[in-house]
C-alpha positions in Angstrom: -14.0 9.6 -3.5 -11.3 12.3 -3.7 -11.6 15.9 -2.7 -9.0 18.6 -3.1 -9.4 22.1 -1.6 -7.2 25.0 -2.5 -6.9 26.6 0.9 -4.5 29.3 -0.3 -2.6 29.9 -3.5 0.3 27.9 -2.0 -1.5 25.1 -0.1 -4.0 22.4 -1.2 -5.7 20.1 1.3 -6.6 16.6 0.0 -8.9 13.9 1.4 -9.9 10.5 -0.1 -11.8 7.4 0.9 -12.8 4.3 -1.0 -14.6 1.0 -0.5 -13.4 -2.1 -2.4 -14.5 -5.7 -3.1 -12.3 -8.3 -4.7 -13.9 -11.4 -6.1 -10.7 -13.3 -6.9 -8.7 -14.3 -3.8 -5.1 -15.2 -3.4 -5.0 -18.0 -0.9 -1.8 -18.0 1.0 -0.6 -21.3 2.4 0.5 -21.3 6.0 3.1 -24.0 5.2 6.0 -23.3 2.9 6.4 -25.0 -0.4 9.5 -26.4 -2.0 12.5 -24.0 -2.0 11.1 -22.0 0.8 8.5 -20.0 -1.2 5.0 -19.4 -0.1 2.4 -21.5 -1.8 0.0 -19.0 -3.3 -2.9 -19.9 -5.5 -5.7 -17.7 -7.0 -9.3 -18.9 -6.5 -12.8 -17.6 -7.0 -13.9 -15.7 -3.9 -17.3 -17.3 -3.6 -17.4 -17.7 0.2 -16.9 -21.5 -0.3 -13.2 -22.0 0.0 -12.2 -18.3 0.0 -14.0 -15.2 1.1 -14.9 -12.1 -0.9 -12.2 -9.6 0.2 -13.5 -6.2 1.2 -11.5 -3.2 2.2 -11.2 0.5 2.6 -8.5 3.0 1.8 -8.5 6.5 3.4 -6.0 9.4 3.1 -5.7 12.9 4.5 -2.9 15.3 3.5 -1.8 18.5 2.0 0.5 19.9 -0.7 2.5 23.2 -0.2 4.2 24.9 -3.0 6.9 27.7 -2.3 9.2 29.1 -5.0 9.8 25.8 -6.9 9.7 23.7 -3.7 6.9 21.2 -3.3 6.1 19.5 0.0 3.5 16.8 0.0 2.4 15.0 3.2 -0.2 12.3 3.6 -1.5 10.1 6.4 -3.1 6.9 5.1 -5.0 3.9 6.4 -5.9 0.8 4.4 -7.9 -2.3 5.5 -8.4 -5.6 3.8 -10.8 -8.1 5.4 -11.6 -11.7 4.7 -8.2 -12.7 3.2 -7.9 -16.5 3.0 -5.3 -18.7 4.6 -5.0 -22.4 4.0 -3.2 -25.0 6.1 -2.5 -27.1 3.0 0.0 -26.6 0.2 -2.7 -27.0 -2.4 -6.3 -26.0 -2.5 -8.3 -29.1 -1.6 -11.8 -29.6 -0.2 -10.5 -31.1 3.0 -8.2 -28.2 3.9 -9.0 -25.8 6.7 -9.4 -22.2 5.6 -8.9 -19.3 8.0 -10.0 -15.7 7.5 -7.4 -12.9 7.9 -7.9 -9.2 8.4 -5.1 -6.8 7.5 -4.6 -3.1 8.4 -1.9 -0.8 7.3 -1.4 2.8 8.3 1.4 5.4 8.0 2.6 8.6 6.5 4.2 9.5 3.2 6.3 12.6 2.9 7.8 14.1 -0.4 10.0 17.1 -0.9 10.5 18.0 -4.6 12.5 20.8 -6.2 12.3 21.9 -9.8 15.9 23.0 -10.5 15.2 24.4 -14.0 12.8 23.8 -16.8 14.4 20.4 -17.6 15.5 18.9 -14.2 13.9 18.1 -10.9 15.0 16.2 -7.8 13.0 14.7 -4.9 13.4 13.1 -1.5 10.6 10.9 -0.1 10.0 9.1 3.2 7.4 6.5 4.1 6.6 5.2 7.6 4.4 2.2 7.6 2.8 0.0 10.3 1.0 -3.2 9.2 -1.0 -5.5 11.5 -2.7 -8.9 11.0 -5.6 -10.5 12.8 -6.3 -14.2 12.2 -9.9 -15.4 12.5 -11.3 -15.1 16.0 -7.9 -15.1 17.7 -7.6 -12.2 20.1 -4.0 -11.4 19.3 -3.0 -8.9 16.7 0.3 -9.6 14.9 2.8 -7.4 13.2 3.1 -8.2 9.5 6.5 -9.8 8.7 6.4 -8.3 5.1 6.2 -4.6 6.1 9.1 -2.2 5.5 8.5 0.3 8.3 10.9 2.9 7.1 11.6 3.6 3.4 13.7 6.5 2.0 13.7 7.6 -1.6 16.0 9.9 -3.5 15.4 10.6 -7.2 15.9 12.9 -10.2 14.2 13.5 -13.5 15.3 15.1 -16.8 12.7 16.2 -19.4 13.4 17.3 -22.9 10.7 17.5 -25.6 8.7 14.2 -25.4 11.6 12.4 -23.6 11.8 11.9 -19.9 14.6 10.1 -18.0 14.1 9.3 -14.3 16.2 7.6 -11.8 15.7 6.8 -8.1 17.4 5.2 -5.2 15.5 3.4 -2.4 16.7 2.4 1.1 14.6 0.4 3.5 
């Protein structure tokens, strides 16, 4: 569900929320495979060896538009529950499977300027906090895959049906 409300002629408020279910599950092995890569296998999420993943995604934000400048700000929160972890390197009946819950929250900021009819530039920033909870363990862990601070700088050139964009990312 997405709702936009034009509060003024220069500001739009936006809110969204969704519920999701995924019936294919990527089972991540706790042990590392050859070469140091995670052992990840896709399986049917049938509550036998892997769980049906359910999650939510919510966002609240606003967009302000002043004289060719656009400022877009969003707060977001995402959850994914019943992710599957396996202690083995391959999916086997005798493996032990654990359930993992994942929560991510943060902010996204974007400042964009239309320089002329053909060219625009933008600067973006994302702040992200990601947490994991394994099974019934009481401890909540920080995700090791999160990039808490990401900075984007980009530009675009439009002419007729042609668009060229470039960006730089630092995290």
